[in-house]
N, C-alpha and C positions, 0 to 999 in steps of 0.2 A: 397269915400276913395281911394286914389291911392294905387296900389299894392306895397307890400314891396319889396325893391330891396336888394338882398343879397350882402354882401361885396365880392369883388373879392379876390381870394386867394392871399396871399403875393407873390410878385415876387421872393423874396429871402428866402431861408430857413435858415439853421444854419449849421455851420461847426465846428467839433471838431478835432483839431490837436492832435493826440494821439501818445505817445511814446510806442512802442511795446517791448522795452528792447533789450538786446543783443542777444537773441536767445532762451533761456529757456522759454517755455510757462508758467511755474509757476511764472515767474517774472512780469506778467501783474498785474497792480494794480486793486483794487476793482472798482475804478471809471472808469477805462478803460473797464472793463467787462460790467459795467452798460451802458456806452456809446455805445458799440458795440451791445448790445441787443436791443437798441432803434434806430439803424441806418436804414435809408431807402436805403442809398447808401454807399458802402465801397470802398474807394480808398486807395490801399495799395501797398507798394513796394513788388516786387516779393519775396524778402528774408523773409518777415514777414507774407506773406499771410497765411501760415499754422499755424502760431501762433494766428492770430486774427480771422480767419474764423470760428473755432468751437464755438465762442461766439456770432456770428452774428445770427440774427433771420432767420428762413427759408424764402427763396424767396428774400433775400436782393440782390440788384443789386451790382455786384462787378466790380471794375476797378483796375487793378494792373499794376505796371510798369514792363515792360518786357525788361530788359537791354540786353538780348541776341539778341533781334531784331535789336539793334543798333550795335551789334558786339562788345560791350564794356564791357561785363560782366567780362572779365579776368583782366581788368585794372581799373575798376571803383568801388568805394565803395559807400555805401549809402550817399546821399547828394552831390555826384559829378557826372558830366556828364549829358547829356540831356536824361531824361527817355523816353523810347518808351512805349506807353500805349496800353493795350488790354482791351476791355470791355467784361465782361461776364454778360449776363442778367440772370433773374431768371430761365430761361429754360436752362442755361448752354450753350448758343450759343455764340461762339467766333467771335468777329468782330474786325478787325484791325482798329486802330485810326491813322490818318495821323500824321506823326512825327511833323508837324508844330504846332499842337495843344499841347501846353505845359501843364504841370500839373496844374498850377495856373488857366488857362482858363478852364480846364476840371472840376476842383473842383467847381468853381463858376457856371458853367453851370449845374452841378449836383445838386447844391443847389436851382436852380430855381424852382418855383412852391411850395415852402414851404417844400421841402424835407430836412431831417436831414442827413447830410453827415459826415462820419468819415474818416479822412485822417490819415492813420497809417504809421509811419516811424520807421526805426530801431533806437534803443537807445532812445534818448530824442529829442523832436522837437526843443528845444532851441539850440541844437548843429547841427541841420540839415540846410544846406544852402538853399535848395529848400523850406523847410517848412517856413523859415523866409520870402522868397520872396512871397510865397503863402499867408501868413498872411497879408503882405502889400497890395497885390492885393485885398484881401477880404475887408480890411479896406477902400481902395480907392473906391471900388464898393458898399460900404454900406452893405456888407454881414456880419451879426453878427457871431462871432466865439469865441471859448474858447480853452484853451490848457490844456491837461491832461499830466503832465510830466511822463516820463518813466525812467527806470534805464539806465544811459548812458553807452554805450559800454566800454568806457575808464575807467569806475569805476567798472562795473559789472564783466568784464572779469578778471582783476587782483584778485578780491575777490574769484572767482571760481578757479583761478590758485594757490591760497594760497600765494599771494604776497600782504601783507598790504602796503598801500602807505605812511603811516605815522607811526612814532614810538613815544616813550615817550618824545623825545626831540622836537617833533613838526616840523620836517623839511618841507620846502616848497615843493609843488607839482606843476609841470608845465605840461600842456597838449599841445602836438604838433602834428599837422597833417603833416607828412613828405611829402605828395603829394603837399601841397601848402605852406610849410614853406619857408620863405625868408632867405637870408644869415644873416640878422640882427637877426632873431629869433634863428638860430643855434649859433650865437656868444653869445647871451645872456644866453642861457641854458648851453653852454659850459663853460662860465665863472663862473657859479654858482655851488653850491653843492646841488641843489634841486633834488628831485626825479623827473625823467622825464618819462611821459607816452606818448609813441609815437604810433600814428595810421599809419600803413605802410602796405606794401604787402610782401608776403613771399620772392619773388625774389629780392626785394629792401632793405630788412632789413639789409643786410651786408653793403650796401652803406650808410644806415642811421647810422649804428655804426661808419663807417668811418667819416661821417660828424661830429659826436659828438667828436671823437678823434681829428680831425683837429681843432675843435673849442676850445679844451683845456681839455676835459675829459681824464683821464688816461685810457690806454688800459686795465688795470686790473679791471676796474669798473664793478661790477656785472650787468648782464643783463638777463632777461627772455623774451622769445618769445612765445606767445600763439596763436594758430590757432583754429578756430571754437569754440571760447570760450563760455562757459555756456551750451554747448550741449554735448551729449554723444560721439561726434566725436572730442572733445577737445584734443589737445596735447600741451604740454609745454616743452620747452627746456631751460635749465639753462647754462649760459656760461658767458663770459665777452665781453666787446666791441671788444677786440682784437681776441677772439677765436670763436665768434658766427658763422662766415662763415665756419670754419672748422667743428664746431659741427653739423651744418645743413648738411654739405656734408657727414660726417661720418654716420649720421642718415639716409642717402639716401633720404633726403627730397628735396634737390636741386642737380642738376637741375631737374625740374619737369614741366610738361605741366600745372600744377595747381599753378604755381609760383605766379600768380596774386591774389591769395586768400588773403583777408584782415587779418592782424595780429595786435595784441596789444603787444608792447614791453615795458618793464619797466626797467629803468636804474637808478642806484643810490646805494651808499654805504649803505643807510638806508632803502632800499626797501625790506629787508628781503629775497632777492633772495637766499642767502646762507642757509636760514632756510627752504627752500621749502620742504625738505624731512619730516619736522615735521608739516608743515602748509598746505600741499596739501590735503585738506579734500575731494575734489570732485573727482579728478582722482584716488584717492586711495580707492574708494569704491570697495567692493569685486568683483562685476561683471561689473566694469566700461567698457562701450562700448560693452559688450557681446550681440550678437544677439541671443535671446533665442526663440526657437519655442515652442509655447503653443498650443497643439492640442485640442483647444476648441473654441467655438464661442466667439465673442466679449462680448456678454451678460454674458456668463458663466465665462469668464476669467477676467472680469472687476477688481475685487478686487485683483486677483492674479497678473494681469499685473501691477497694481498700486504698489504692494509689490515688484515686480521685478524692477520697475523703481526706487524705493527707494534704491535699491542696485546698481544702476547705469546701469542696463541692458536696452536693447531695445527689448521689447517683440513683437513677431510677431504671431498673432492668426491665426491658420489654422484649421477650423472645419473638423473633421474626421467622425462625425456622423451627420446625418440629422434626424429631427423628423417629422413624418407624422401621420395623424389620423389613428385609427384602421381600419382594413378592414371591420369589421362589427360593427357599432356604437351602436347597440341595447343594448348590455350589459352595456355600459357606460351610456346610457340614462336611463335605469331602475335603475341603482345605484344612479344617481343624483336625480331622483324622490324619491328614497327611503330615501335620506337625508332629504327631505322636509317632508315626511310622518312619520318620526320617526322610521325608520327601523334599524338605527345604534346607537350604544353607542359611538363608536370611528371612526375616520377616520385617516389613517396614510399616510403621504407623505414622500417618500424616495428620492425625487429629485425635483429640480426646474421645470423640465418639467412636472411632475405630477401635481404640483400646477397650472401651466399654462393651462394644459388640462382641469382640473376641472373648472378653472376660465372662460375659453372660453365657456364651456358648460353652466355655470351659465348665462353668458351674452346672450347666445343663447335663454335661457328660460326667460330672463328678471329678473334674480335673482341677489342678491348681497351678501355681507358677512353676512347679517342678517339671511340667511338660515342656518348658522352654529349654531344658538342659541340652546342650550341644548345638543350639541354634543361636545365631547372631541376630541382635535386635537393633533396629534403627528407629529414630524418632525425630520428627520435625517439631520444634518449638518446646519451650520450657514447660508449658502446661501438659503437653503430651508426655514428656519425659517424667514429669511428676506423677501423672496418672499411672504410668508403668511402675514407678518405684513404689507407689501405694499398693500396687498389685503384687509386689515382691520381685520385680524384674528391673534390673539396672541396664539401661540401653548401652550398647557397645559403640554406637555411632549417633552423634547429634551434629548437625551442620555447624561448622566453625564460624561461618559468616552469616549470610542471609538465611533466616529461618523459613525456608520454602522448599518446594520440590526441586527447584533449580539449585538451591544451595546444597541440598542433600546429594544430588547427582555430582556436583563438583567435588565432594569429599568421598564419594563412594569408590571403593577399590575395584579395578577391572577384574574380570573373572580370570583365574589362573588355574588351569587343569592340574598343575602339580600340587598346589597348596589347597585348592578348593575341591573336596571330594564330590560335592553336589553343585550343580550350576543353576539351581532354581530358587526364585524369590517369591514369597507370599506377600501380596499387597492387598490387605483388606481396606476398602475405601467406601466412599459414598457412591450413590448411583450417578453422580456427576463425574465425567471422565477425567482422568489424570494423565493425559497424553505426554506431558513434559517429563514426568518421572518414568513412565513406562518406556518411552522412546530412549531416554538417557541410559537406563539400565540395559536395554537391548543393545545399544551401541557399545556398552562396556563388556558385552559378551554374555550377559545373563539371560536366562529364560524367566519370564514373569507370569505368575498366575494372578491376573488382575481380577479380584473377586469383590462383588458387591456385598458389603457387610451390613449396610444400612441405607435407608432412603431418606433424603431430606425433602420435606414438604413445607409449604407455607403455613405458618402458625395461625392460630385463631386470632381474630382481632382483639386488641386489648380492651379494657373497660371503656365505656363511653366518656368517663371523666378524663382518662388518659388521651383518648382520641381528640377531645376538644382542646386539651392543653397543647397537643402537638400542632394542631391547625391554628389555634388562637394565640400562639406566642407564649404559652405558659412555661416552656422549657427555655433555658438560656443557651444550651448547646446540645447538639446531637453528634454522637461519634459513630461514623460508618466504618465498619471493619472489613467490608467486602462489597462488591457490586450487588451481590444477592441481597445484602441487608438493605441497600437503598431501594431496590425494586420491591422487596417484600414489605418494608415499612410503609412505603407510599401506598402499596396495594391494600394493606390491612388497616391502615390508620389515617392515610391522607398525607399531603405534602406539608412539611414543617413551615411555619410562618416565616416571613422574610426578615424578622428581627432576630431569629434564632441563628446562632453561630453554627456553621456546618464544618465538621472536622472529618477528614478522610484519610485512610491509612496509606493510600498510594495513588499514582496517576490514573490507573484503570478505574478505581472506585470514584475518584474525582470526576472523571469523564462521564461515568454513569449518573452521578449526581447532577451534573450540568445538563445532561440529556433530559433529566426530569424537572428542569427549570429551577434548580437550586444553585445558589451562589456559594462557592467553596471559600471559606475563610482560612482554614488551617489544613496543612497536609504534613503527615509524618515524614521525617528525613529518611526513614527506612521502614520497610513493612513490618512493624511491630506494634501491637496494641499499647505497650507501655511507652514506646517512643511517641505514639500518637497522643497519649495522655500528657506527656512532657511538653509536646508542642502546643497543646491546648492551654496548659498552664503558662507557658511563655507568652502566648497570645493574651491571656488574661492579665498577666503582670504588666505587659506593655500598655494595654488598654487602661489599666489603673494609673500608671505613671503619667500617661498622656492627659488623663482627666485632672490629676492633681496639678500638673504643670500649667494647664489651661485655667486653673481656678474653678473647675467644675466639680460638682459632687460626684463621688464614685458610685456608679449605679450598675446594676446587672443588665444584660441585654434585654431581658423580659420586662424591665421597667421603662423601656423606651415608649414614647407616646405612639399610639396607633397611627399607622401611615408613614412613620419615619423610615427613611431609606438608609441602607447601610452601604458604606464604601467597600469596594472589593479590597481585601487585604489578605492575600494568600501567603501562607508561610510554607517554605520548602526546606 
């Protein structure tokens, strides 16, 4: 019997041409996320790398177009110009690729050996010149491919700018790339009454308006111009074909070294440009574009950062506290063994870090959530309860009111020797004392094992760039969630600039902030990080309305002139 010959691996793999949308990471389709998760190689334009990279699997080989290497980033837009390529392997080693090797050749080479390649482009692949060329090259070489459509920039950006492209009368819509448009194209759109969506650049948008007027459009035709569309850097100007140049000049946008930035302009009587004050849903978010410092780790701040993003803010997490094991672990080891041997009736978690500390000790001993069988579990706060549920434990008691030690004591049942066979509570905590909870439980008749499960120490200073932004007014707001976050942030990074809005979770935190020379602008109505975020959003909304009513431009706090003083405006 002859030995079995294994088939050779396929010479070509598979390529997915994927539209990454106009910039907002939330606009990726479900199919795009699925394709990215299965990719062996990711080939992406530099502009969309941050959008697609979070959905790729760990260790994926990355290839991204680096337009800066060609010196053309100021004048080229996605789909134009020859891309320069940089390869980043799984170990994040950067290797330059010769300019002569174009993207189509690289995509096919990446697909060799049966690898799954995702080629991500800005907007939609069907509107990208190079993507079309690469598809043809794959077809000619016999490389199978598929296309995952994305939201086209020319459609997504006007939607985020509050400029509908069609009205009830169903006007025609024409899409024009000003960088490649012919004289015949301008003549056709100038002679029609269609809404025109023009892809251009900031420094040539006035010339684009001039082309349309020369082609027959009236100078008073409404026009909107949007830069950095669908991102929190988005800005939109409303004018007419005849006034757009002056509008951009008065806004001090031009002349600018960034004049080559791509823009989307919408022109037409029916484009709803005149109604943007009512339809601008994105840029009118209460904290739109605000850079908000959150003094917590990414894990702790995840849901809070998501909430801030929903208000249009750009959260920046800076940990002020680091968590370390206790200096003497014996007390914690005895307590965890006591859980297994039936020493406790209750265990109370007052933080996510306490859950993490107990879970790590469980894993060290080869235990899992089943060790909690027969033990009642209490938790303070939604995040602590969620951490327990992720561990496989559903808490029996969460405060019905204030999410604090005081709130837990108010709902905690008194010890009853008839119904409670054991009178002892295990309280894993930080090295910071928890007198309120311990005293309250003792008063209710319980014995408490108050155990140091972890230590909190001051975190290392953030990068120099972050420290300078804090002290120089680069942040629009800082959210302080405890007195320790105030002390630690000032200690590791310095005092926030006087133009920065200071938001505190409660009176004690506000008092500490004032003791450090900070003026408190916002205070949560109750001690909850999510209520604090709501209060900051309300502050931003009122600030926006006041500016509009006064006829002033809507600006962020960090855009105030140096030396400007802020009025005290505390929200309770």
